Backbone bond lengths (Angstrom), bond angles and torsions (degrees), N, CA, C in turn:
res aa  C-N    CA-C-N  psi(-1)  N-CA   C-N-CA  omega(-1)  CA-C   N-CA-C  phi
1 X - - - 1.459 - - 1.519 110.15 -
2 X 1.312 114.71 155.06 1.459 120.36 -177.09 1.522 113.32 -73.40
3 X 1.329 118.22 -26.70 1.459 119.75 -175.84 1.521 112.60 -104.80
4 X 1.301 117.02 16.51 1.453 120.16 176.79 1.516 112.20 91.84
5 X 1.310 115.37 -166.75 1.460 121.44 -173.93 1.522 113.36 -101.66
6 X 1.315 118.04 4.31 1.459 120.92 -177.66 1.532 110.13 -72.28
7 X 1.349 117.98 113.06 1.466 120.01 -178.06 1.544 112.86 -63.51
8 X 1.325 117.22 -31.52 1.473 119.99 177.99 1.524 110.45 -65.84
9 X 1.323 116.70 -41.18 1.464 120.92 178.08 1.529 109.95 -62.07
10 X 1.333 116.92 -40.27 1.466 120.71 177.79 1.526 111.07 -63.05
11 X 1.324 116.84 -45.67 1.474 120.74 179.98 1.522 111.14 -63.24
12 X 1.330 116.44 -41.15 1.460 121.02 -179.83 1.530 110.40 -64.74
13 X 1.312 116.68 -45.50 1.457 120.42 178.30 1.527 110.65 -61.04
14 X 1.317 116.85 -43.07 1.470 121.34 178.90 1.528 110.53 -62.71
15 X 1.327 116.62 -41.38 1.476 120.11 178.93 1.523 110.58 -63.22
16 X 1.344 117.45 -42.99 1.471 120.52 177.92 1.526 110.45 -61.33
17 X 1.314 117.25 -43.20 1.469 120.84 179.33 1.528 111.45 -63.31
18 X 1.319 116.27 -40.88 1.467 119.44 -179.86 1.529 110.66 -63.73
19 X 1.320 117.65 -41.12 1.469 120.54 178.87 1.525 111.13 -67.47
20 X 1.330 115.79 -37.05 1.455 119.08 179.66 1.524 111.26 -62.82
21 X 1.322 116.71 -33.87 1.465 120.60 -179.49 1.524 112.73 -79.36
22 X 1.319 116.95 -19.66 1.472 119.52 179.79 1.518 110.62 -67.79
23 X 1.303 116.18 142.43 1.455 120.78 173.16 1.526 106.51 -105.00
24 X 1.342 115.55 87.46 1.462 120.71 -175.14 1.525 112.68 -63.03
25 X 1.321 116.87 -20.12 1.464 119.22 179.23 1.529 111.08 -64.93
26 X 1.327 117.37 -21.03 1.471 120.52 178.95 1.526 112.09 -72.26
27 X 1.338 117.00 -15.43 1.460 120.06 177.72 1.522 111.13 -68.51
28 X 1.305 116.54 -34.00 1.466 121.08 177.05 1.521 107.84 -119.58
29 X 1.335 116.62 80.68 1.461 119.86 -177.06 1.526 110.75 -56.21
30 X 1.310 114.13 139.26 1.450 120.77 -179.62 1.513 107.37 -145.69
31 X 1.309 115.93 156.00 1.459 120.67 176.59 1.519 110.55 -74.96
32 X 1.326 116.91 -4.75 1.457 121.41 -173.85 1.515 111.10 -112.29
33 X 1.329 115.50 154.16 1.457 121.59 177.79 1.530 108.77 -66.61
34 X 1.341 116.80 151.57 1.463 119.27 177.06 1.532 112.63 -54.68
35 X 1.334 116.97 -37.42 1.471 119.97 179.34 1.530 110.95 -66.27
36 X 1.336 117.78 -33.47 1.458 120.73 177.67 1.521 111.22 -70.56
37 X 1.331 116.25 -40.06 1.463 120.77 177.58 1.524 109.71 -63.53
38 X 1.331 116.00 -44.54 1.476 120.25 178.62 1.526 110.02 -59.91
39 X 1.329 116.19 -43.16 1.458 120.44 179.64 1.525 110.91 -62.38
40 X 1.327 117.71 -40.55 1.471 119.81 178.88 1.524 111.17 -62.63
41 X 1.330 117.11 -40.23 1.464 119.78 177.65 1.534 110.69 -64.90
42 X 1.319 116.58 -38.76 1.461 120.34 179.15 1.524 110.48 -67.68
43 X 1.329 117.43 -40.29 1.465 120.57 176.84 1.526 109.70 -62.01
44 X 1.321 116.94 -42.50 1.465 120.70 177.85 1.528 110.52 -59.07
45 X 1.329 116.82 -45.02 1.463 120.71 178.36 1.534 110.26 -60.75
46 X 1.334 116.09 -42.28 1.462 120.40 178.05 1.516 112.41 -63.62
47 X 1.336 116.72 -37.49 1.467 120.95 178.37 1.517 111.59 -68.16
48 X 1.327 116.74 -28.68 1.463 119.96 177.06 1.527 110.36 -69.07
49 X 1.338 116.59 -29.23 1.462 121.47 179.13 1.526 112.12 -85.24
50 X 1.332 116.49 -32.16 1.465 121.65 -177.69 1.521 107.83 -147.47
51 X 1.317 116.60 112.33 1.467 120.83 -175.42 1.526 113.11 -62.22
52 X 1.338 117.50 -17.74 1.458 120.41 177.99 1.522 111.71 -72.09
53 X 1.311 116.98 -14.67 1.452 121.08 -177.43 1.509 110.40 108.92
54 X 1.306 115.57 -164.46 1.459 121.76 -174.36 1.526 108.15 -128.70
55 X 1.323 116.51 144.46 1.462 119.97 179.51 1.527 109.96 -79.51
56 X 1.317 115.33 158.86 1.457 120.24 178.58 1.521 110.19 -61.85
57 X 1.317 117.68 -38.14 1.472 119.69 178.87 1.531 110.58 -66.56
58 X 1.325 117.58 -36.78 1.471 120.17 175.98 1.526 110.20 -65.64
59 X 1.334 116.42 -40.12 1.467 120.16 178.12 1.525 110.63 -61.30
60 X 1.318 116.59 -45.22 1.463 118.90 -178.65 1.530 110.28 -64.22
61 X 1.325 117.42 -37.34 1.468 120.20 177.49 1.530 110.76 -66.16
62 X 1.328 117.24 -42.54 1.469 120.69 -179.60 1.530 111.68 -66.87
63 X 1.337 116.49 -32.77 1.467 120.64 179.14 1.525 111.95 -87.34
64 X 1.346 115.52 -10.27 1.463 122.04 -178.00 1.523 111.65 60.01
65 X 1.343 115.24 45.12 1.459 122.95 175.96 1.530 108.09 -136.76
66 X 1.326 116.44 167.70 1.464 120.91 178.66 1.530 110.16 -74.88
67 X 1.323 116.29 151.18 1.470 121.40 179.74 1.527 113.03 -53.32
68 X 1.346 119.79 -40.08 1.471 119.09 178.78 1.534 113.69 -61.27
69 X 1.313 117.19 -20.67 1.463 120.92 176.62 1.523 110.66 -76.35
70 X 1.311 117.07 -33.93 1.461 122.49 -176.99 1.529 111.80 -76.36
71 X 1.317 116.97 -37.33 1.468 121.79 -173.24 1.530 113.32 -55.01
72 X 1.356 120.46 -48.02 1.468 118.49 179.11 1.530 112.98 -65.28
73 X 1.331 116.76 -31.87 1.465 119.57 177.59 1.524 110.06 -66.64
74 X 1.328 116.15 -44.33 1.467 120.62 177.91 1.524 109.60 -61.71
75 X 1.323 116.48 -44.12 1.470 120.95 -179.61 1.527 110.85 -59.94
76 X 1.327 117.05 -43.86 1.462 121.21 179.67 1.526 110.94 -62.07
77 X 1.340 116.65 -45.01 1.467 120.25 178.63 1.526 111.00 -65.15
78 X 1.324 116.26 -34.91 1.461 121.17 178.39 1.533 109.77 -65.90
79 X 1.326 117.30 -41.61 1.466 121.66 178.81 1.521 112.03 -63.09
80 X 1.331 116.39 -30.02 1.470 121.38 177.53 1.532 112.11 -85.36
81 X 1.324 117.41 -0.25 1.459 121.18 179.22 1.518 114.33 76.47
82 X 1.347 116.80 19.68 1.465 120.64 -175.70 1.519 113.10 -94.26
83 X 1.331 117.03 -24.06 1.459 121.10 177.65 1.517 110.03 -132.09
84 X 1.306 114.06 157.79 1.458 122.70 174.97 1.517 106.30 -118.30
85 X 1.335 115.57 128.29 1.462 120.84 178.33 1.521 107.19 -112.78
86 X 1.343 116.45 131.87 1.463 119.71 -177.36 1.521 110.27 -153.39
87 X 1.327 115.69 160.43 1.472 120.93 176.90 1.519 109.31 -78.79
88 X 1.324 115.45 136.42 1.465 122.13 178.34 1.526 108.79 -63.82
89 X 1.327 116.48 134.79 1.464 121.01 -179.60 1.527 111.97 -66.49
90 X 1.330 117.42 -33.70 1.461 121.85 -178.24 1.528 112.39 -81.95
91 X 1.316 116.99 -33.92 1.469 122.07 -179.68 1.524 107.16 -132.96
92 X 1.311 117.20 95.46 1.463 122.88 -174.53 1.531 112.64 -60.19
93 X 1.337 117.77 -19.91 1.467 119.69 178.70 1.523 110.92 -75.81
94 X 1.313 117.56 -25.37 1.465 121.95 -176.51 1.522 110.27 -83.33
95 X 1.326 115.24 132.94 1.457 121.59 175.80 1.521 107.40 -104.02
96 X 1.324 115.39 124.62 1.470 120.84 179.95 1.525 109.99 -105.62
97 X 1.328 114.78 153.79 1.458 122.10 -179.53 1.523 108.33 -130.11
98 X 1.336 115.08 133.79 1.469 121.69 176.35 1.521 108.87 -132.15
99 X 1.311 116.02 151.89 1.462 120.09 171.72 1.523 108.94 -76.26
100 X 1.325 116.54 140.34 1.451 121.10 173.40 1.532 107.81 -82.99
101 X 1.317 117.05 175.21 1.474 119.66 176.35 1.524 110.18 -59.04
102 X 1.328 116.13 -40.04 1.464 120.49 177.88 1.533 110.24 -63.29
103 X 1.319 117.07 -40.32 1.464 121.21 176.99 1.516 111.93 -64.63
104 X 1.327 116.01 -42.06 1.469 120.31 177.20 1.523 110.49 -62.05
105 X 1.338 117.17 -41.80 1.468 120.85 178.03 1.525 110.75 -61.31
106 X 1.335 117.04 -44.27 1.465 121.23 179.86 1.524 111.20 -61.49
107 X 1.320 116.26 -46.04 1.458 119.84 -176.04 1.530 110.31 -69.31
108 X 1.312 117.74 -34.96 1.479 120.59 175.51 1.525 110.62 -62.52
109 X 1.333 116.73 -42.31 1.466 120.84 -179.36 1.533 110.68 -66.49
110 X 1.310 116.98 -42.98 1.469 120.52 178.03 1.527 109.61 -63.52
111 X 1.319 117.34 -42.92 1.473 121.41 179.36 1.521 110.62 -63.62
112 X 1.327 116.72 -39.57 1.469 120.77 178.61 1.529 110.28 -62.11
113 X 1.336 116.23 -44.52 1.468 120.35 -179.83 1.524 110.94 -65.11
114 X 1.325 116.88 -42.93 1.468 120.23 179.69 1.519 110.77 -63.70
115 X 1.308 116.07 -41.69 1.460 120.44 179.78 1.530 110.46 -62.00
116 X 1.316 116.39 -42.32 1.465 120.44 179.04 1.532 110.58 -63.45
117 X 1.327 116.73 -39.24 1.464 119.61 179.14 1.529 111.73 -66.47
118 X 1.312 116.98 -40.47 1.464 120.08 178.08 1.522 109.81 -64.74
119 X 1.317 116.15 -41.16 1.461 119.89 177.62 1.523 110.77 -61.87
120 X 1.330 117.41 -39.95 1.462 121.04 176.48 1.525 110.99 -62.33
121 X 1.331 117.12 -38.93 1.459 120.57 177.96 1.526 110.63 -64.98
122 X 1.329 116.66 -42.70 1.466 120.55 177.85 1.530 109.91 -60.61
123 X 1.317 116.76 -42.72 1.466 120.27 178.66 1.530 111.01 -65.77
124 X 1.336 116.86 -38.71 1.462 121.54 179.34 1.525 110.92 -64.66
125 X 1.336 116.56 -45.19 1.465 120.79 -178.51 1.518 112.77 -79.19
126 X 1.315 116.59 -31.66 1.455 121.50 -171.65 1.519 109.56 90.99
127 X 1.323 116.12 160.28 1.466 121.37 -175.57 1.525 112.74 -61.44
128 X 1.330 117.61 -45.29 1.463 120.80 -176.10 1.527 111.87 -65.38
129 X 1.337 117.01 -49.02 1.463 119.25 179.62 1.528 110.81 -66.22
130 X 1.309 118.01 -33.98 1.468 120.83 176.69 1.518 110.22 -62.58
131 X 1.322 116.42 -45.36 1.469 120.86 177.85 1.523 110.52 -60.83
132 X 1.336 116.73 -44.91 1.463 120.65 178.93 1.527 111.22 -61.91
133 X 1.333 116.44 -42.65 1.460 120.46 179.71 1.522 110.62 -61.66
134 X 1.307 116.68 -44.36 1.470 120.96 178.64 1.527 109.89 -58.73
135 X 1.327 116.37 -48.69 1.466 120.26 -178.95 1.527 111.14 -62.00
136 X 1.323 117.25 -41.90 1.463 120.62 -179.78 1.527 111.44 -67.02
137 X 1.322 117.07 -42.42 1.465 119.67 178.75 1.525 111.18 -64.47
138 X 1.330 116.46 -38.14 1.466 119.70 176.09 1.517 110.73 -63.47
139 X 1.334 117.12 -40.62 1.462 120.88 178.30 1.525 110.93 -65.59
140 X 1.331 117.38 -42.41 1.463 120.97 178.36 1.520 109.49 -60.19
141 X 1.326 116.96 -44.70 1.456 120.99 179.60 1.529 110.37 -60.25
142 X 1.327 116.69 -47.39 1.467 120.66 179.99 1.529 111.05 -60.74
143 X 1.334 116.84 -41.97 1.456 121.11 -179.90 1.532 110.48 -62.59
144 X 1.325 116.67 -50.25 1.467 120.15 -178.08 1.520 110.29 -63.71
145 X 1.326 117.21 -42.59 1.462 120.58 178.73 1.533 110.57 -60.27
146 X 1.319 116.41 -43.44 1.469 121.00 178.59 1.526 110.83 -62.49
147 X 1.328 116.62 -42.96 1.464 120.66 178.93 1.528 111.01 -62.96
148 X 1.322 117.17 -42.64 1.462 121.08 179.32 1.527 111.33 -66.10
149 X 1.324 117.03 -40.46 1.471 120.41 178.21 1.528 111.60 -65.75
150 X 1.333 116.11 -39.46 1.461 120.54 177.49 1.524 109.90 -63.38
151 X 1.318 116.12 -45.11 1.465 120.80 -179.92 1.522 110.53 -63.22
152 X 1.333 116.92 -41.95 1.460 121.71 -179.55 1.533 111.00 -63.95
153 X 1.333 116.51 -40.42 1.477 119.66 -178.77 1.528 111.54 -71.40
154 X 1.314 118.22 -22.25 1.464 121.59 178.88 1.525 112.56 -83.44
155 X 1.305 116.92 -13.63 1.478 120.94 -178.62 1.489 112.55 -81.20
């Protein structure tokens, strides 16, 4: 085997692969693509910071993608009446995006469903195992982040 003879390493790798293949977006069915739902949550976060909304360039930075990737997603949400796109009054070159009332309703419903699913998982695992899982996932994240930072600094 490529990762040696450690059975725990094999199980861990298999678990990571199984999660990668899962389409978690199917847990909370929505009429919208996962990328559109993610964008709506990011727009909501931006609106919490600035009531005028968020610029397309800010959205692309928050999503860590290029602006041309964000534009079709915004357009699709706009066609569904979920976002409003407009020129900033102070800087006419800047295009701002806000959730409409319909968009806010959609995102609240999706958030409610996700919250209920997480609560079901906590009930399924129990409080102690849930706490352990959280701590382990945080440790995994820290480890991977540290490895990536080390690799980046060596380049």
